[in-house]
C-alpha positions as protocol buffer text, in pm:
chain_id: "A"
residue {
  index: 1
  type: MET
  ca { x: 9899 y: 8853 z: 9970 }
}
residue {
  index: 2
  type: ASP
  ca { x: 9972 y: 8916 z: 10275 }
}
residue {
  index: 3
  type: ARG
  ca { x: 10146 y: 9273 z: 10297 }
}
residue {
  index: 4
  type: ARG
  ca { x: 10233 y: 9250 z: 10714 }
}
residue {
  index: 5
  type: SER
  ca { x: 10614 y: 9184 z: 10674 }
}
residue {
  index: 6
  type: SER
  ca { x: 10674 y: 9481 z: 10402 }
}
residue {
  index: 7
  type: TRP
  ca { x: 10498 y: 9730 z: 10666 }
}
residue {
  index: 8
  type: LEU
  ca { x: 10655 y: 9598 z: 10980 }
}
residue {
  index: 9
  type: LYS
  ca { x: 10942 y: 9707 z: 10867 }
}
residue {
  index: 10
  type: GLY
  ca { x: 10874 y: 10039 z: 10783 }
}
residue {
  index: 11
  type: VAL
  ca { x: 10755 y: 10096 z: 11131 }
}
residue {
  index: 12
  type: LEU
  ca { x: 10989 y: 9844 z: 11320 }
}
residue {
  index: 13
  type: ASP
  ca { x: 11275 y: 10125 z: 11427 }
}
residue {
  index: 14
  type: LEU
  ca { x: 10941 y: 10334 z: 11595 }
}
residue {
  index: 15
  type: LEU
  ca { x: 10863 y: 10032 z: 11709 }
}
residue {
  index: 16
  type: VAL
  ca { x: 11215 y: 9925 z: 11909 }
}
residue {
  index: 17
  type: LEU
  ca { x: 11274 y: 10311 z: 12021 }
}
residue {
  index: 18
  type: ALA
  ca { x: 10858 y: 10329 z: 12199 }
}
residue {
  index: 19
  type: THR
  ca { x: 11003 y: 9931 z: 12405 }
}
residue {
  index: 20
  type: LEU
  ca { x: 11269 y: 10132 z: 12501 }
}
residue {
  index: 21
  type: VAL
  ca { x: 11075 y: 10431 z: 12667 }
}
residue {
  index: 22
  type: ARG
  ca { x: 10997 y: 10108 z: 12942 }
}
residue {
  index: 23
  type: GLY
  ca { x: 11312 y: 10067 z: 13049 }
}
residue {
  index: 24
  type: GLU
  ca { x: 11659 y: 9953 z: 12850 }
}
residue {
  index: 25
  type: SER
  ca { x: 11606 y: 9589 z: 12705 }
}
residue {
  index: 26
  type: TYR
  ca { x: 11828 y: 9402 z: 12486 }
}
residue {
  index: 27
  type: GLY
  ca { x: 11771 y: 9237 z: 12146 }
}
residue {
  index: 28
  type: TYR
  ca { x: 11558 y: 8869 z: 12242 }
}
residue {
  index: 29
  type: GLU
  ca { x: 11373 y: 9056 z: 12498 }
}
residue {
  index: 30
  type: ILE
  ca { x: 11286 y: 9297 z: 12318 }
}
residue {
  index: 31
  type: ALA
  ca { x: 11175 y: 9126 z: 11993 }
}
residue {
  index: 32
  type: LYS
  ca { x: 10980 y: 8911 z: 12210 }
}
residue {
  index: 33
  type: THR
  ca { x: 10799 y: 9247 z: 12373 }
}
residue {
  index: 34
  type: LEU
  ca { x: 10713 y: 9329 z: 12004 }
}
residue {
  index: 35
  type: ALA
  ca { x: 10612 y: 8929 z: 11939 }
}
residue {
  index: 36
  type: ASP
  ca { x: 10441 y: 8944 z: 12257 }
}
residue {
  index: 37
  type: SER
  ca { x: 10243 y: 9360 z: 12086 }
}
residue {
  index: 38
  type: GLY
  ca { x: 10141 y: 9061 z: 11789 }
}
residue {
  index: 39
  type: PHE
  ca { x: 10402 y: 9145 z: 11563 }
}
residue {
  index: 40
  type: GLY
  ca { x: 10479 y: 8724 z: 11556 }
}
residue {
  index: 41
  type: ARG
  ca { x: 10890 y: 8665 z: 11518 }
}
residue {
  index: 42
  type: ILE
  ca { x: 11113 y: 8921 z: 11515 }
}
residue {
  index: 43
  type: ARG
  ca { x: 11440 y: 8727 z: 11327 }
}
residue {
  index: 44
  type: GLY
  ca { x: 11814 y: 8834 z: 11508 }
}
residue {
  index: 45
  type: GLY
  ca { x: 11891 y: 8923 z: 11103 }
}
residue {
  index: 46
  type: THR
  ca { x: 11580 y: 9197 z: 11118 }
}
residue {
  index: 47
  type: LEU
  ca { x: 11621 y: 9346 z: 11463 }
}
residue {
  index: 48
  type: TYR
  ca { x: 11926 y: 9307 z: 11500 }
}
residue {
  index: 49
  type: PRO
  ca { x: 12064 y: 9553 z: 11178 }
}
residue {
  index: 50
  type: VAL
  ca { x: 11740 y: 9807 z: 11347 }
}
residue {
  index: 51
  type: LEU
  ca { x: 11975 y: 9853 z: 11730 }
}
residue {
  index: 52
  type: ASN
  ca { x: 12296 y: 9946 z: 11487 }
}
residue {
  index: 53
  type: ARG
  ca { x: 12116 y: 10155 z: 11295 }
}
residue {
  index: 54
  type: LEU
  ca { x: 11940 y: 10376 z: 11559 }
}
residue {
  index: 55
  type: GLU
  ca { x: 12259 y: 10357 z: 11790 }
}
residue {
  index: 56
  type: GLU
  ca { x: 12503 y: 10504 z: 11458 }
}
residue {
  index: 57
  type: SER
  ca { x: 12208 y: 10751 z: 11469 }
}
residue {
  index: 58
  type: GLY
  ca { x: 12298 y: 10879 z: 11822 }
}
residue {
  index: 59
  type: LEU
  ca { x: 11867 y: 10710 z: 11897 }
}
residue {
  index: 60
  type: VAL
  ca { x: 12014 y: 10474 z: 12153 }
}
residue {
  index: 61
  type: VAL
  ca { x: 12315 y: 10344 z: 12325 }
}
residue {
  index: 62
  type: ALA
  ca { x: 12378 y: 10004 z: 12402 }
}
residue {
  index: 63
  type: GLU
  ca { x: 12661 y: 9845 z: 12670 }
}
residue {
  index: 64
  type: PHE
  ca { x: 12782 y: 9498 z: 12675 }
}
residue {
  index: 65
  type: ARG
  ca { x: 12784 y: 9343 z: 13025 }
}
residue {
  index: 66
  type: ALA
  ca { x: 12818 y: 8932 z: 13111 }
}
residue {
  index: 67
  type: ALA
  ca { x: 12644 y: 8765 z: 13209 }
}
residue {
  index: 68
  type: GLU
  ca { x: 12773 y: 8548 z: 13512 }
}
residue {
  index: 69
  type: LYS
  ca { x: 12629 y: 8286 z: 13365 }
}
residue {
  index: 70
  type: GLY
  ca { x: 12553 y: 8194 z: 12975 }
}
residue {
  index: 71
  type: PRO
  ca { x: 12645 y: 8470 z: 12710 }
}
residue {
  index: 72
  type: GLY
  ca { x: 12714 y: 8854 z: 12770 }
}
residue {
  index: 73
  type: ARG
  ca { x: 12455 y: 9088 z: 12628 }
}
residue {
  index: 74
  type: ARG
  ca { x: 12464 y: 9432 z: 12486 }
}
residue {
  index: 75
  type: TYR
  ca { x: 12144 y: 9634 z: 12633 }
}
residue {
  index: 76
  type: TYR
  ca { x: 12004 y: 9926 z: 12418 }
}
residue {
  index: 77
  type: ARG
  ca { x: 11864 y: 10274 z: 12631 }
}
residue {
  index: 78
  type: ILE
  ca { x: 11670 y: 10534 z: 12458 }
}
residue {
  index: 79
  type: THR
  ca { x: 11842 y: 10885 z: 12393 }
}
residue {
  index: 80
  type: GLY
  ca { x: 11674 y: 11182 z: 12426 }
}
residue {
  index: 81
  type: ALA
  ca { x: 11748 y: 11278 z: 12040 }
}
residue {
  index: 82
  type: GLY
  ca { x: 11531 y: 10853 z: 12051 }
}
residue {
  index: 83
  type: ARG
  ca { x: 11296 y: 11031 z: 12300 }
}
residue {
  index: 84
  type: THR
  ca { x: 11284 y: 11359 z: 12036 }
}
residue {
  index: 85
  type: THR
  ca { x: 11350 y: 11136 z: 11734 }
}
residue {
  index: 86
  type: LEU
  ca { x: 11011 y: 10891 z: 11896 }
}
residue {
  index: 87
  type: LYS
  ca { x: 10786 y: 11159 z: 11914 }
}
residue {
  index: 88
  type: GLU
  ca { x: 10838 y: 11326 z: 11601 }
}
residue {
  index: 89
  type: GLN
  ca { x: 10745 y: 11034 z: 11406 }
}
residue {
  index: 90
  type: ALA
  ca { x: 10490 y: 10881 z: 11588 }
}
residue {
  index: 91
  type: ASP
  ca { x: 10316 y: 11194 z: 11516 }
}
residue {
  index: 92
  type: LEU
  ca { x: 10348 y: 11143 z: 11189 }
}
residue {
  index: 93
  type: TRP
  ca { x: 10253 y: 10778 z: 11198 }
}
residue {
  index: 94
  type: LEU
  ca { x: 9906 y: 10799 z: 11365 }
}
residue {
  index: 95
  type: GLU
  ca { x: 9826 y: 11113 z: 11092 }
}
residue {
  index: 96
  type: PHE
  ca { x: 9891 y: 10823 z: 10835 }
}
residue {
  index: 97
  type: ASP
  ca { x: 9746 y: 10572 z: 11009 }
}
residue {
  index: 98
  type: SER
  ca { x: 9458 y: 10804 z: 10993 }
}
residue {
  index: 99
  type: SER
  ca { x: 9475 y: 10856 z: 10615 }
}
residue {
  index: 100
  type: VAL
  ca { x: 9459 y: 10534 z: 10556 }
}
residue {
  index: 101
  type: ARG
  ca { x: 9179 y: 10459 z: 10764 }
}
residue {
  index: 102
  type: SER
  ca { x: 8994 y: 10751 z: 10647 }
}
residue {
  index: 103
  type: VAL
  ca { x: 9050 y: 10595 z: 10285 }
}
residue {
  index: 104
  type: LEU
  ca { x: 8935 y: 10264 z: 10415 }
}
residue {
  index: 105
  type: ASN
  ca { x: 8641 y: 10361 z: 10581 }
}
residue {
  index: 106
  type: GLN
  ca { x: 8501 y: 10580 z: 10231 }
}
residue {
  index: 107
  type: GLY
  ca { x: 8571 y: 10225 z: 10083 }
}
residue {
  index: 108
  type: GLY
  ca { x: 8370 y: 10067 z: 10360 }
}
residue {
  index: 109
  type: MET
  ca { x: 8654 y: 9841 z: 10506 }
}
residue {
  index: 110
  type: ALA
  ca { x: 8610 y: 9888 z: 10813 }
}
């Protein structure tokens, strides 16, 4: 059983925030960055609810921009609260990762 999609859902908010630290971006570009980082294809039906939730929580702000050619895009930018949350959650994730690695190492898996 491949559990990676379940793991990804649990950490996707954190990954999106981390992606936005590099600068503002739009949904397709965020998904492409994550895919290029080894997380596979992240569909809009998964990504956009995360972006909406982050926006409603005040962790990102969004701005719609019309394009000269093609459809407009919503650009997302991390807020100060988003940076604080990212730092806190990243620290917790790294602690969790360390605990998982410790147990796996004890079981001879790594």
